[in-house]
C-alpha positions in Angstrom: -80.6 -18.3 -29.3 -82.8 -19.1 -26.3 -79.9 -20.5 -24.3 -78.0 -17.2 -24.4 -81.0 -14.9 -24.1 -80.0 -13.5 -20.7 -76.6 -12.6 -22.1 -78.2 -10.7 -25.0 -80.5 -8.6 -22.8 -77.6 -6.7 -21.1 -74.4 -4.9 -22.2 -71.8 -7.2 -20.9 -68.2 -8.1 -21.9 -66.7 -11.3 -23.2 -65.2 -12.1 -19.7 -68.5 -11.7 -17.9 -70.3 -13.8 -20.5 -67.7 -16.5 -20.1 -68.2 -16.5 -16.4 -71.8 -17.7 -16.9 -70.2 -21.0 -18.0 -67.1 -20.9 -15.9 -67.4 -24.5 -14.9 -67.6 -25.7 -18.5 -64.2 -26.6 -20.0 -61.4 -27.0 -17.4 -58.6 -25.7 -19.6 -60.3 -22.5 -20.6 -60.3 -19.0 -19.0 -63.5 -17.0 -18.8 -62.5 -14.7 -21.7 -61.9 -17.6 -24.0 -65.3 -19.1 -23.0 -66.9 -15.7 -23.8 -65.2 -15.6 -27.2 -66.7 -19.1 -28.0 -70.1 -17.9 -26.9 -69.7 -14.7 -29.0 -68.8 -16.9 -32.1 -71.8 -19.2 -31.6 -74.2 -16.3 -31.4 -72.7 -14.6 -34.4 -72.9 -17.8 -36.5 -76.2 -19.2 -35.4 -78.3 -16.1 -34.5 -76.8 -12.6 -35.0 -74.2 -12.2 -37.7 -71.4 -9.9 -36.7 -72.5 -10.0 -33.0 -69.9 -8.7 -30.5 -70.0 -8.3 -26.7 -69.2 -4.9 -25.1 -65.7 -3.9 -24.3 -64.8 -4.4 -20.6 -64.8 -0.7 -19.9 -68.5 -0.5 -21.0 -69.6 -3.7 -19.3 -72.6 -3.2 -17.0 -71.3 -5.9 -14.6 -67.5 -5.5 -14.3 -67.0 -2.0 -15.6 -63.4 -2.9 -16.6 -62.1 -3.8 -13.1 -60.0 -6.6 -14.5 -58.1 -4.1 -16.5 -57.2 -2.4 -13.2 -55.6 -5.4 -11.4 -52.3 -3.5 -11.4 -53.8 -0.7 -9.4 -55.4 -3.1 -6.9 -52.0 -4.8 -6.6 -50.4 -1.4 -5.8 -53.1 -0.7 -3.2 -52.3 -4.1 -1.5 -48.5 -3.5 -1.8 -48.7 0.0 -0.2 -50.8 -1.3 2.7 -48.8 -4.4 3.4 -45.3 -3.0 2.9 -44.6 -2.8 6.7 -45.9 -6.3 7.4 -43.9 -9.5 7.4 -46.0 -12.4 6.0 -45.7 -15.6 3.9 -49.4 -16.3 3.1 -52.3 -14.1 2.1 -56.0 -14.3 1.0 -57.9 -11.9 -1.2 -61.5 -11.2 -0.4 -63.9 -8.7 -2.0 -67.3 -7.0 -1.7 -69.3 -5.7 -4.7 -72.2 -3.3 -4.6 -75.7 -4.8 -4.5 -76.5 -3.5 -8.1 -73.6 -5.5 -9.6 -74.5 -8.7 -7.7 -78.2 -8.4 -8.7 -77.3 -7.8 -12.4 -74.9 -10.7 -12.5 -77.6 -12.9 -10.9 -80.0 -11.9 -13.6 -77.5 -12.7 -16.4 -76.6 -16.1 -14.9 -80.2 -17.1 -14.2 -80.8 -20.6 -15.2 -77.1 -21.4 -15.6 -76.1 -21.1 -11.9 -74.8 -24.7 -11.9 -72.2 -23.7 -14.5 -71.4 -20.2 -13.3 -69.1 -18.4 -10.9 -69.4 -15.0 -9.4 -67.4 -11.9 -10.3 -66.2 -11.9 -6.7 -64.7 -15.3 -7.1 -62.9 -14.4 -10.3 -61.6 -11.1 -9.0 -60.2 -12.8 -5.9 -58.6 -15.5 -7.9 -57.1 -13.3 -10.6 -55.8 -10.7 -8.2 -54.4 -13.4 -6.0 -52.5 -14.9 -8.9 -51.1 -11.5 -9.7 -50.0 -10.8 -6.1 -48.4 -14.3 -5.8 -46.5 -14.1 -9.0 -45.0 -10.7 -8.1 -44.3 -11.1 -4.5 -43.6 -14.8 -4.2 -46.1 -15.0 -1.3 -48.5 -18.0 -1.2 -52.2 -17.7 -1.7 -53.8 -19.5 1.3 -57.6 -19.9 1.8 -57.8 -21.4 5.3 -55.4 -19.6 7.7 -53.5 -16.8 5.9 -51.1 -14.4 7.6 -52.8 -11.5 6.0 -56.3 -11.2 4.5 -56.9 -8.4 1.9 -60.5 -7.3 1.9 -61.3 -5.1 -1.1 -64.5 -3.1 -1.3 -65.2 -2.4 -5.0 -68.1 -0.1 -4.3 -66.0 2.3 -2.3 -62.7 1.4 -4.0 -61.1 0.7 -0.6 -59.0 -1.9 1.0 -58.8 -3.2 4.6 -56.2 -5.6 6.1 -56.9 -8.4 8.5 -53.7 -9.5 10.2 -53.5 -13.0 11.7 -52.3 -12.9 15.3 -48.9 -14.3 16.2 -49.2 -17.3 18.6 -46.3 -18.6 20.7 -46.6 -21.7 22.9 -44.6 -22.0 26.0 -44.5 -23.1 29.7 -44.2 -20.7 32.6 -43.1 -21.0 36.2 -44.2 -18.4 38.6 -42.1 -17.7 41.7 -43.9 -14.9 43.5 -47.2 -14.9 45.4 -48.3 -11.4 44.5 -48.5 -11.9 40.8 -51.8 -12.5 38.9 -51.9 -14.5 35.7 -53.8 -11.9 33.7 -54.1 -8.1 33.8 -56.0 -6.4 36.5 -59.3 -5.0 35.2 -59.0 -2.1 37.5 -55.3 -1.8 38.4 -54.3 0.2 41.4 -51.0 2.1 41.6 -49.2 -0.4 43.9 -50.4 -3.6 42.2 -47.7 -5.7 40.6 -47.6 -6.5 36.9 -49.3 -9.7 35.8 -47.7 -12.6 34.0 -49.7 -11.5 31.0 -47.9 -8.2 31.0 -44.5 -9.6 31.8 -44.7 -12.0 28.9 -46.8 -9.8 26.5 -45.0 -6.4 26.7 -41.7 -7.8 25.4 -43.7 -9.4 22.5 -45.0 -6.0 21.5 -41.3 -4.9 21.2 -40.2 -7.9 19.3 -43.2 -8.2 16.9 -44.5 -4.7 16.8 -47.9 -6.0 17.6 -50.7 -3.7 18.8 -51.8 -5.7 21.8 -51.4 -9.1 23.5 -53.4 -11.7 25.3 -52.3 -14.6 27.5 -54.1 -17.9 27.2 -53.3 -20.3 30.0 -54.1 -24.0 30.5 -56.0 -23.1 33.6 -54.8 -20.6 36.2 -53.6 -20.4 39.8 -54.6 -17.9 42.4 -52.6 -14.7 42.7 -51.0 -15.9 45.9 -50.2 -19.4 44.6 -46.8 -20.2 43.1 -46.5 -22.3 39.9 -43.4 -24.4 40.3 -42.3 -27.8 39.0 -42.8 -28.5 35.3 -44.8 -25.3 34.9 -48.1 -24.4 33.3 -48.7 -24.3 29.5 -49.7 -21.1 27.9 -50.0 -19.4 24.5 -49.2 -15.7 24.2 -51.1 -14.0 21.4 -49.8 -10.9 19.7 -52.4 -8.9 17.7 -51.7 -7.3 14.4 -48.0 -8.1 14.4 -45.7 -6.5 11.8 -42.9 -8.9 12.5 -43.7 -12.6 12.6 -40.3 -14.3 12.5 -39.0 -13.2 15.9 -36.0 -14.9 17.6 -37.7 -17.0 20.3 -34.5 -17.5 22.2 -33.9 -13.7 22.4 -37.5 -13.2 23.3 -37.3 -15.8 26.1 -34.2 -14.2 27.5 -35.9 -10.8 27.6 -38.9 -12.1 29.5 -36.7 -14.1 31.9 -34.9 -10.9 32.9 -37.6 -10.9 35.6 -36.4 -14.2 36.8 -37.4 -13.5 40.5 -41.0 -13.4 39.3 -41.3 -15.9 36.5 -39.5 -18.1 33.9 -40.8 -19.1 30.5 -39.4 -22.1 28.5 -40.0 -24.5 25.7 -41.2 -21.7 23.3 -42.4 -22.6 19.8 -44.6 -21.0 17.2 -48.1 -22.3 17.1 -51.6 -21.3 15.9 -55.1 -20.5 17.1 -55.9 -24.2 17.4 -53.5 -24.5 20.3 -55.5 -22.0 22.3 -58.6 -24.2 22.0 -56.5 -27.3 22.9 -55.2 -25.5 26.0 -58.6 -24.4 27.2 -59.9 -28.0 26.8 -57.0 -29.6 28.6 -57.6 -31.2 32.0 -54.7 -32.6 34.0 -54.3 -33.9 37.5 -52.1 -31.6 39.7 -49.9 -32.1 42.7 -49.8 -29.3 45.3 -47.7 -28.4 48.3 -49.9 -27.0 51.0 -48.6 -25.5 54.2 -51.5 -25.6 56.6 -52.1 -24.3 60.2 -54.3 -25.0 63.1 -55.3 -23.0 66.2 -54.1 -25.8 68.4 -51.1 -28.1 68.1 -51.7 -30.6 65.4 -52.4 -34.2 66.4 -50.1 -36.2 64.1 -51.9 -39.5 64.5 -55.3 -37.9 64.0 -54.1 -36.0 60.9 -52.5 -39.1 59.3 -55.7 -41.1 60.0 -57.9 -38.4 58.5 -55.8 -38.0 55.4 -55.8 -41.7 54.7 -59.6 -41.4 54.1 -59.0 -39.1 51.2 -57.2 -41.5 48.9 -59.4 -41.9 45.9 -62.1 -39.9 47.6 -64.8 -38.1 45.6 -65.6 -34.7 47.2 -68.3 -32.2 46.4 -67.5 -28.5 46.1 -69.9 -25.7 45.7 -68.4 -22.6 44.1 -66.3 -21.1 46.8 -67.4 -17.9 48.6 -64.2 -16.1 47.6 -65.1 -16.4 43.9 -68.9 -16.7 44.1 -69.4 -13.2 42.6 -67.4 -14.0 39.5 -68.3 -17.6 38.8 -71.5 -19.6 38.4 -72.9 -21.1 41.6 -72.5 -24.9 40.9 -71.7 -28.0 42.8 -68.8 -30.0 41.3 -67.6 -33.5 42.0 -63.8 -33.8 42.2 -61.6 -36.8 43.0 -58.8 -36.5 45.5 -56.2 -39.1 44.5 -53.9 -38.8 47.5 -52.9 -36.6 50.4 -49.6 -37.2 52.2 -48.1 -35.6 55.3 -44.6 -34.3 54.6 -44.0 -32.5 57.9 -45.7 -31.6 61.2 -44.3 -28.9 63.3 -46.5 -27.8 66.2 -49.5 -25.9 64.9 -48.3 -26.2 61.3 -48.0 -29.0 58.8 -47.0 -29.5 55.1 -49.1 -31.7 52.9 -48.7 -33.0 49.4 -52.1 -33.2 47.7 -52.7 -34.8 44.3 -56.2 -34.0 42.9 -58.3 -33.8 39.8 -58.2 -30.7 37.7 -60.5 -28.0 39.0 -60.3 -29.0 42.6 -60.3 -26.0 45.0 -57.4 -27.0 47.3 -57.9 -24.2 49.9 -61.5 -25.2 50.3 -60.6 -28.9 50.4 -58.6 -28.0 53.5 -60.9 -25.5 55.2 -64.3 -26.7 54.1 -65.5 -23.2 53.1 -68.3 -23.2 55.7 -69.6 -26.5 54.6 -69.6 -25.7 50.8 -66.9 -28.4 50.3 -67.7 -31.8 51.8 -66.0 -33.8 53.0 -63.1 -31.5 53.8 -59.9 -32.2 55.6 -61.0 -29.9 58.5 -64.3 -31.8 58.7 -62.7 -35.3 58.9 -59.9 -34.0 61.2 -62.4 -32.5 63.5 -60.9 -29.0 63.9 -60.4 -25.9 61.7 -57.4 -26.1 59.4 -56.4 -23.4 56.9 -54.0 -23.1 54.0 -51.2 -20.6 54.8 -49.2 -21.1 51.5 -50.0 -23.1 48.4 -47.8 -24.1 45.5 -48.5 -26.2 42.4 -45.5 -28.5 42.2 -46.5 -30.7 39.2 -49.0 -30.8 36.4 -49.4 -34.4 35.3 -49.4 -33.8 31.5 -49.5 -36.9 29.4 -50.0 -39.2 32.3 -52.9 -41.6 32.8 
């Protein structure tokens, strides 16, 4: 029969023959489809025709008879991991792929690959025996079988925990130092991430923040959003309250709150967030501050658009760009001789220190420029991030 000519030119089994027409007949499995094809060939073309046994099949070589062994491989490798969902993936050698392509030539619209059937059948077996759920899109564990080398690798989804942090000390960076010196303090990333290693038995961690503050700036008020990521966790269902309490033992440095489990999408959302912020800036001048002059100068910044070239202090680490930023309001809270306290509300991404000192003309206009004398920030705090506000 011409329609089955490709099947007759190779030594293949019933299952592999049925897979050529896997999309024909929704209530049939591939072995049943193969038996139907075998019957048609024996009746219409070659009396007594039989396909090869699976063990002698040139395509599958009997791998579907060994699903128990592949299940055991997966069970051994995952026994120390806590997970609810999984995905099976596989890689076959080029010879098998080429041979199957030859057999299915002309019937591709009706066919499925051996890889797809292997993944599905082994996935069904694992699910039935473990109670775990087969998940295509975002599984806790991905099992990647290499049938050429008879090997298995695990891909473990990271554990993601959302929260908000408040930072109380000025010598604490948000993320780990690239080249840490002996006397440098731990970062927020380490203070939050190291306990996660203990709770989840992860191999590493990474802090994703919704923006960042300078190492010498405190993060107060309603705090900054973050996601802590634990890589390759063996324990996923950690007690968030206990974990929070463990992190907050360093309460003189930071506090974390509002913890909840989340996913990788939350990291992207955090990175794309852009919120107005309110700062408390303690500034100083060489001379006694002129109260009237300062008030008059700051009134000019309400709703003012300023232009900031990448500051000198970070120019080696960031692209040299000029950014327009809106200063919504600047208020004087206190003036005391050569010092003053200001409350500044400004668009996300505004360099507040440079807004005050001008950064040698790289920020214009600056408060120093309008005031007419050099001013500098002595201390800076973020006191509110205006999340969810227009």
